[in-house]
DSSP file (Angstrom, degrees, kcal/mol; ACC not computed):
  #  RESIDUE AA STRUCTURE BP1 BP2  ACC     N-H-->O    O-->H-N    N-H-->O    O-->H-N    TCO  KAPPA ALPHA  PHI   PSI    X-CA   Y-CA   Z-CA
    1    1 A M              0   0    0      0, 0.0     0, 0.0     0, 0.0     0, 0.0   0.000 360.0 360.0 360.0 126.0   37.3  -19.1   32.2
    2    2 A P        -     0   0    0      0, 0.0     2,-0.1     0, 0.0     0, 0.0  -0.268 360.0 -98.5 -69.6 154.9   39.0  -15.7   31.9
    3    3 A K        -     0   0    0      1,-0.1     2,-0.3     0, 0.0     0, 0.0  -0.396  39.1-109.9 -70.2 149.0   42.5  -15.1   33.0
    4    4 A R        -     0   0    0     -2,-0.1     2,-0.3     1,-0.0    -1,-0.1  -0.628  30.5-126.8 -81.2 135.6   43.2  -13.7   36.4
    5    5 A R        -     0   0    0     -2,-0.3     2,-0.9     1,-0.0    -1,-0.0  -0.641   8.6-144.7 -85.5 137.9   44.5  -10.1   36.4
    6    6 A H     >  -     0   0    0     -2,-0.3     4,-2.4     1,-0.2     5,-0.2  -0.850  13.7-170.5-103.1  98.3   47.6   -9.3   38.3
    7    7 A R  H  > S+     0   0    0     -2,-0.9     4,-2.6     1,-0.2     5,-0.2   0.885  82.0  52.2 -59.3 -44.6   47.1   -5.8   39.7
    8    8 A G  H  > S+     0   0    0      1,-0.2     4,-1.9     2,-0.2    -1,-0.2   0.902 111.9  46.1 -61.0 -41.4   50.6   -5.3   41.0
    9    9 A Q  H  > S+     0   0    0      2,-0.2     4,-2.3     1,-0.2    -1,-0.2   0.894 111.6  52.1 -68.6 -40.0   52.1   -6.2   37.6
   10   10 A E  H  X S+     0   0    0     -4,-2.4     4,-2.3     1,-0.2    -2,-0.2   0.916 110.7  48.0 -61.0 -43.5   49.6   -4.0   35.8
   11   11 A R  H  X S+     0   0    0     -4,-2.6     4,-2.3     2,-0.2    -1,-0.2   0.874 109.8  52.0 -67.6 -37.6   50.5   -1.0   38.0
   12   12 A R  H  X S+     0   0    0     -4,-1.9     4,-2.0    -5,-0.2    -1,-0.2   0.926 111.9  46.2 -63.5 -44.7   54.2   -1.6   37.5
   13   13 A I  H  X S+     0   0    0     -4,-2.3     4,-2.4     1,-0.2    -2,-0.2   0.893 110.6  54.0 -64.0 -39.8   53.8   -1.6   33.8
   14   14 A A  H  X S+     0   0    0     -4,-2.3     4,-2.3     1,-0.2    -2,-0.2   0.907 107.8  49.9 -61.9 -42.4   51.6    1.4   33.9
   15   15 A L  H  X S+     0   0    0     -4,-2.3     4,-2.2     2,-0.2    -1,-0.2   0.895 110.1  50.9 -63.5 -39.9   54.3    3.4   35.9
   16   16 A E  H  X S+     0   0    0     -4,-2.0     4,-2.2     1,-0.2    -2,-0.2   0.922 111.1  48.0 -61.9 -43.8   56.9    2.4   33.3
   17   17 A R  H  X S+     0   0    0     -4,-2.4     4,-2.6     1,-0.2    -2,-0.2   0.879 109.1  53.2 -66.4 -37.7   54.7    3.6   30.5
   18   18 A I  H  X S+     0   0    0     -4,-2.3     4,-2.1     2,-0.2    -1,-0.2   0.920 109.4  49.6 -61.7 -43.5   54.0    6.9   32.3
   19   19 A G  H  X S+     0   0    0     -4,-2.2     4,-1.8     2,-0.2    -2,-0.2   0.909 111.4  48.3 -61.2 -43.5   57.8    7.4   32.6
   20   20 A I  H  X S+     0   0    0     -4,-2.2     4,-2.3     1,-0.2    -2,-0.2   0.916 110.9  50.7 -63.9 -43.7   58.4    6.7   28.9
   21   21 A L  H  X S+     0   0    0     -4,-2.6     4,-2.4     1,-0.2    -1,-0.2   0.869 109.1  50.8 -64.5 -36.3   55.6    9.0   27.9
   22   22 A F  H  X S+     0   0    0     -4,-2.1     4,-2.2     2,-0.2    -1,-0.2   0.860 108.4  52.2 -70.5 -33.6   57.0   11.8   30.0
   23   23 A E  H  X S+     0   0    0     -4,-1.8     4,-2.2     2,-0.2    -2,-0.2   0.927 112.0  46.4 -63.3 -43.8   60.4   11.4   28.4
   24   24 A L  H  X S+     0   0    0     -4,-2.3     4,-2.4     1,-0.2    -2,-0.2   0.896 111.1  52.3 -64.2 -40.1   58.8   11.6   25.0
   25   25 A A  H  X S+     0   0    0     -4,-2.4     4,-2.5     1,-0.2    -1,-0.2   0.899 109.3  49.7 -63.6 -40.1   56.8   14.7   26.1
   26   26 A E  H  X S+     0   0    0     -4,-2.2     4,-2.1     2,-0.2    -1,-0.2   0.932 110.5  49.8 -63.8 -44.6   60.0   16.4   27.3
   27   27 A R  H  X S+     0   0    0     -4,-2.2     4,-1.4     1,-0.2    -2,-0.2   0.911 114.5  44.4 -59.7 -43.8   61.8   15.7   24.0
   28   28 A E  H  <>S+     0   0    0     -4,-2.4     5,-2.9     1,-0.2    -1,-0.2   0.870 110.7  53.7 -71.6 -36.7   58.9   17.1   22.0
   29   29 A A  H ><5S+     0   0    0     -4,-2.5     3,-1.2     1,-0.2    -1,-0.2   0.885 107.7  50.9 -66.2 -37.4   58.4   20.1   24.2
   30   30 A I  H 3<5S+     0   0    0     -4,-2.1    -1,-0.2     1,-0.3    -2,-0.2   0.861 108.9  51.2 -67.1 -34.5   62.1   21.1   23.8
   31   31 A Q  T 3<5S-     0   0    0     -4,-1.4    -1,-0.3    -5,-0.2    -2,-0.2   0.354 121.2-112.9 -83.1   7.2   61.8   20.7   20.0
   32   32 A R  T < 5S+     0   0    0     -3,-1.2     2,-0.7     1,-0.2    -3,-0.2   0.816  73.9 136.4  65.2  36.4   58.7   23.0   20.3
   33   33 A H     >< +     0   0    0     -5,-2.9     4,-2.1     1,-0.2     5,-0.2  -0.709  22.2 167.7-105.1  76.5   56.1   20.5   19.3
   34   34 A A  H  >  +     0   0    0     -2,-0.7     4,-2.6     1,-0.2    36,-0.3   0.856  69.1  53.9 -64.0 -38.3   53.6   21.5   22.0
   35   35 A D  H  > S+     0   0    0      1,-0.2     4,-1.9     2,-0.2    -1,-0.2   0.908 110.6  46.1 -65.3 -41.0   50.6   19.6   20.6
   36   36 A R  H  > S+     0   0    0      2,-0.2     4,-2.0     1,-0.2    -1,-0.2   0.905 113.1  49.6 -67.5 -41.0   52.5   16.3   20.6
   37   37 A A  H  X S+     0   0    0     -4,-2.1     4,-2.1     1,-0.2    -2,-0.2   0.902 110.0  51.5 -63.6 -41.2   53.9   16.9   24.1
   38   38 A R  H  X S+     0   0    0     -4,-2.6     4,-2.3     1,-0.2    -1,-0.2   0.882 108.1  52.5 -62.5 -38.5   50.4   17.7   25.3
   39   39 A R  H  X S+     0   0    0     -4,-1.9     4,-2.4     2,-0.2    -1,-0.2   0.905 108.4  49.9 -64.2 -42.4   49.1   14.5   23.8
   40   40 A Y  H  X S+     0   0    0     -4,-2.0     4,-2.2     2,-0.2    -2,-0.2   0.901 111.3  48.7 -64.2 -40.7   51.8   12.4   25.5
   41   41 A V  H  X S+     0   0    0     -4,-2.1     4,-2.3    27,-0.2    -2,-0.2   0.913 111.2  50.7 -64.5 -41.7   51.0   14.0   28.9
   42   42 A D  H  X S+     0   0    0     -4,-2.3     4,-2.2     1,-0.2    -2,-0.2   0.905 110.3  49.1 -62.9 -42.0   47.3   13.4   28.3
   43   43 A L  H  X S+     0   0    0     -4,-2.4     4,-2.3     2,-0.2    -1,-0.2   0.904 110.1  51.5 -63.5 -41.1   48.0    9.7   27.5
   44   44 A A  H  X S+     0   0    0     -4,-2.2     4,-2.2     1,-0.2    -2,-0.2   0.910 110.2  49.1 -62.5 -42.1   50.1    9.3   30.7
   45   45 A R  H  X S+     0   0    0     -4,-2.3     4,-2.3     1,-0.2    -1,-0.2   0.908 110.5  50.7 -63.3 -41.5   47.4   10.8   32.8
   46   46 A R  H  X S+     0   0    0     -4,-2.2     4,-2.7     2,-0.2    -2,-0.2   0.895 108.9  50.7 -65.0 -39.7   44.8    8.5   31.3
   47   47 A I  H  X S+     0   0    0     -4,-2.3     4,-2.2     1,-0.2    -1,-0.2   0.924 110.5  50.8 -62.3 -43.1   47.0    5.4   31.9
   48   48 A G  H  <>S+     0   0    0     -4,-2.2     5,-2.8     1,-0.2     4,-0.3   0.898 113.2  44.6 -60.8 -41.5   47.4    6.6   35.5
   49   49 A M  H ><5S+     0   0    0     -4,-2.3     3,-0.6     3,-0.2    -2,-0.2   0.890 112.1  52.0 -70.9 -38.9   43.6    6.9   36.0
   50   50 A R  H 3<5S+     0   0    0     -4,-2.7    -2,-0.2     1,-0.2    -1,-0.2   0.899 119.3  33.7 -66.1 -40.7   42.8    3.7   34.3
   51   51 A Y  T 3<5S-     0   0    0     -4,-2.2    -1,-0.2    -5,-0.2    -2,-0.2   0.259 109.8-117.4-101.1  12.0   45.1    1.6   36.4
   52   52 A N  T < 5 +     0   0    0     -3,-0.6     2,-0.5    -4,-0.3    -3,-0.2   0.918  60.7 152.7  54.7  51.0   44.7    3.7   39.6
   53   53 A V      < -     0   0    0     -5,-2.8    -1,-0.2    -6,-0.2     2,-0.1  -0.938  44.0-124.7-113.3 130.5   48.3    4.7   39.7
   54   54 A R        -     0   0    0     -2,-0.5     3,-0.1     1,-0.1    -5,-0.0  -0.447  32.1-105.4 -70.1 145.8   49.3    8.0   41.4
   55   55 A M        -     0   0    0     -2,-0.1     5,-0.1     1,-0.1    -1,-0.1  -0.585  44.8-107.4 -68.6 126.7   51.4   10.3   39.2
   56   56 A P    >>  -     0   0    0      0, 0.0     3,-1.6     0, 0.0     4,-1.0  -0.236  23.6-118.8 -57.2 146.1   55.0   10.1   40.5
   57   57 A A  H 3> S+     0   0    0      1,-0.3     4,-0.6     2,-0.2     3,-0.3   0.805 111.9  62.3 -58.8 -31.6   56.1   13.2   42.4
   58   58 A A  H 34 S+     0   0    0      1,-0.2    -1,-0.3     2,-0.1     3,-0.1   0.789 109.9  40.3 -65.4 -26.4   58.8   13.9   39.9
   59   59 A F  H X4 S+     0   0    0     -3,-1.6     3,-1.4     1,-0.1     4,-0.3   0.614  92.2  85.4 -96.8 -14.6   56.2   14.4   37.1
   60   60 A K  H >< S+     0   0    0     -4,-1.0     3,-0.5    -3,-0.3    -2,-0.1   0.854  96.3  38.7 -61.0 -37.7   53.5   16.3   39.1
   61   61 A R  T 3< S+     0   0    0     -4,-0.6    -1,-0.3     1,-0.2    -2,-0.1   0.387  99.1  79.8 -93.4   4.8   55.0   19.7   38.5
   62   62 A R  T <  S+     0   0    0     -3,-1.4     9,-2.9     8,-0.1     2,-0.3   0.491  92.2  47.2 -92.6  -2.8   56.1   19.1   35.0
   63   63 A F  B <  S-A   70   0A   0     -3,-0.5     2,-0.3    -4,-0.3     7,-0.2  -0.983  85.8-107.0-138.3 153.6   52.7   19.6   33.4
   64   64 A C     >  -     0   0    0      5,-2.4     4,-1.3    -2,-0.3    -2,-0.0  -0.583  21.1-146.4 -76.3 132.7   49.9   22.2   33.6
   65   65 A K  T  4 S+     0   0    0     -2,-0.3    -1,-0.1     1,-0.2    -4,-0.0   0.717  94.4  41.2 -73.4 -20.5   46.9   20.9   35.5
   66   66 A S  T  4 S+     0   0    0      3,-0.1    -1,-0.2     1,-0.1    -2,-0.0   0.866 130.4  18.6 -97.7 -40.3   44.4   22.9   33.4
   67   67 A C  T  4 S-     0   0    0      2,-0.1    -2,-0.2    28,-0.0    -1,-0.1   0.455  92.3-129.0-111.7  -0.6   45.7   22.6   29.8
   68   68 A H     <  +     0   0    0     -4,-1.3     2,-0.3     1,-0.2   -27,-0.2   0.723  50.5 157.0  62.6  25.7   48.0   19.6   30.2
   69   69 A A        -     0   0    0    -28,-0.1    -5,-2.4     1,-0.1     2,-0.5  -0.600  49.4-115.3 -79.0 141.7   50.9   21.3   28.5
   70   70 A Y  B     -A   63   0A   0    -36,-0.3     2,-0.5    -2,-0.3    -7,-0.3  -0.686  35.9-134.7 -76.2 123.6   54.4   19.9   29.4
   71   71 A L        +     0   0    0     -9,-2.9     6,-0.1    -2,-0.5    19,-0.0  -0.712  26.8 178.4 -92.8 123.3   56.1   22.7   31.2
   72   72 A V    >>> -     0   0    0     -2,-0.5     4,-2.2   -43,-0.1     3,-2.0  -0.983  37.7-113.9-118.3 116.6   59.7   23.7   30.4
   73   73 A P  B 345S+b   77   0B   0      0, 0.0     5,-0.2     0, 0.0    15,-0.0  -0.219  97.2   6.4 -55.3 137.6   61.0   26.6   32.4
   74   74 A S  T 345S+     0   0    0      3,-2.2     4,-0.1     1,-0.1    -3,-0.0   0.213 124.6  69.0  72.3  -9.9   61.7   29.7   30.3
   75   75 A L  T <45S-     0   0    0     -3,-2.0    -1,-0.1     2,-0.1     3,-0.1   0.853 128.9 -15.4 -97.5 -51.7   60.2   28.1   27.2
   76   76 A N  T  <5S+     0   0    0     -4,-2.2    15,-2.2     1,-0.1    16,-0.6   0.180 126.9  54.1-139.9  17.8   56.5   27.9   28.1
   77   77 A S  E   < -bC  73  90B   0     -5,-0.8    -3,-2.2    13,-0.2     2,-0.5  -0.990  63.4-138.3-149.1 157.9   56.4   28.5   31.8
   78   78 A R  E     - C   0  89B   0     11,-2.6    11,-2.9    -2,-0.3     2,-0.5  -0.973  16.4-161.7-118.5 129.3   57.5   31.1   34.3
   79   79 A V  E     + C   0  88B   0     -2,-0.5     2,-0.3     9,-0.2     9,-0.2  -0.949  14.2 172.1-115.6 125.4   59.0   30.0   37.6
   80   80 A R  E     - C   0  87B   0      7,-2.6     7,-3.3    -2,-0.5     2,-0.5  -0.967  23.8-146.8-131.1 147.7   59.2   32.4   40.6
   81   81 A V  E     + C   0  86B   0     -2,-0.3     2,-0.4     5,-0.2     5,-0.2  -0.968  30.3 163.6-112.8 121.9   60.2   32.0   44.2
   82   82 A G  E >   - C   0  85B   0      3,-2.5     3,-1.4    -2,-0.5    -2,-0.1  -0.969  59.1 -14.2-146.6 127.5   58.3   34.3   46.5
   83   83 A R  T 3  S-     0   0    0     -2,-0.4     3,-0.1     1,-0.3    -1,-0.1   0.848 126.4 -49.5  54.1  39.8   57.7   34.3   50.3
   84   84 A G  T 3  S+     0   0    0      1,-0.2     2,-0.3     0, 0.0    -1,-0.3   0.550 119.1  91.2  83.9   7.2   58.9   30.7   50.7
   85   85 A H  E <  S-C   82   0B   0     -3,-1.4    -3,-2.5     2,-0.0     2,-0.4  -0.966  71.7-118.0-135.8 156.5   56.9   29.1   48.0
   86   86 A L  E     -C   81   0B   0     12,-0.4     2,-0.5    -2,-0.3    -5,-0.2  -0.743  22.4-162.5 -92.9 132.8   57.4   28.2   44.3
   87   87 A V  E     -C   80   0B   0     -7,-3.3    -7,-2.6    -2,-0.4     2,-0.5  -0.969   5.1-172.3-119.5 117.5   55.0   29.8   41.8
   88   88 A I  E     -CD  79  97B   0      9,-2.9     9,-2.9    -2,-0.5     2,-0.5  -0.948   4.3-166.7-111.9 123.3   54.8   28.2   38.3
   89   89 A T  E     -CD  78  96B   0    -11,-2.9   -11,-2.6    -2,-0.5     2,-0.5  -0.943  15.6-138.5-113.6 126.6   52.8   30.0   35.7
   90   90 A C  E  >  -C   77   0B   0      5,-2.6     4,-1.8    -2,-0.5   -13,-0.2  -0.706   7.1-159.6 -80.5 125.2   51.9   28.3   32.4
   91   91 A T  T  4 S+     0   0    0    -15,-2.2   -14,-0.1    -2,-0.5    -1,-0.1   0.633  86.2  63.1 -82.3 -11.8   52.3   30.8   29.6
   92   92 A A  T  4 S+     0   0    0    -16,-0.6    -1,-0.2     1,-0.1   -15,-0.1   0.923 128.4   2.9 -75.4 -44.9   49.9   28.8   27.3
   93   93 A C  T  4 S-     0   0    0      2,-0.1    -2,-0.2     0, 0.0    -1,-0.1   0.560  94.0-119.1-119.8 -12.9   46.8   29.2   29.4
   94   94 A G     <  +     0   0    0     -4,-1.8    -3,-0.1     1,-0.3     2,-0.1   0.538  56.2 154.3  86.2   6.7   47.9   31.5   32.3
   95   95 A A        -     0   0    0     -6,-0.1    -5,-2.6    -5,-0.1     2,-0.4  -0.399  33.1-143.0 -69.8 146.3   47.2   29.0   35.1
   96   96 A V  E     -D   89   0B   0     -7,-0.2     2,-0.4    -2,-0.1    -7,-0.2  -0.933  13.2-169.1-116.1 132.6   49.2   29.3   38.3
   97   97 A Q  E      D   88   0B   0     -9,-2.9    -9,-2.9    -2,-0.4   -33,-0.0  -0.966 360.0 360.0-116.9 136.8   50.5   26.5   40.4
   98   98 A R              0   0    0     -2,-0.4   -12,-0.4   -11,-0.2    -1,-0.1   0.363 360.0 360.0-118.6 360.0   51.9   27.1   43.9
């Protein structure tokens, strides 16, 4: 008989792992290892999808939705405030988030 899965515990662990991966992605992006940072963001997204966990709000604006690059202002993204909304432009692919 297979073991019973504890969904709440799985989701808590998944959130912890997502947090760790985003810390690693930030560290690598600052050291200009964009490919490694992109890989960590991709792994975090996959964990979120697999365990049906929403991406925490603190992490949602930290990566590009189209190329999955970890965004560091002035390093690989441009941040502008215009007409009451924030505009973040990824310099890797040119995608715009508002």
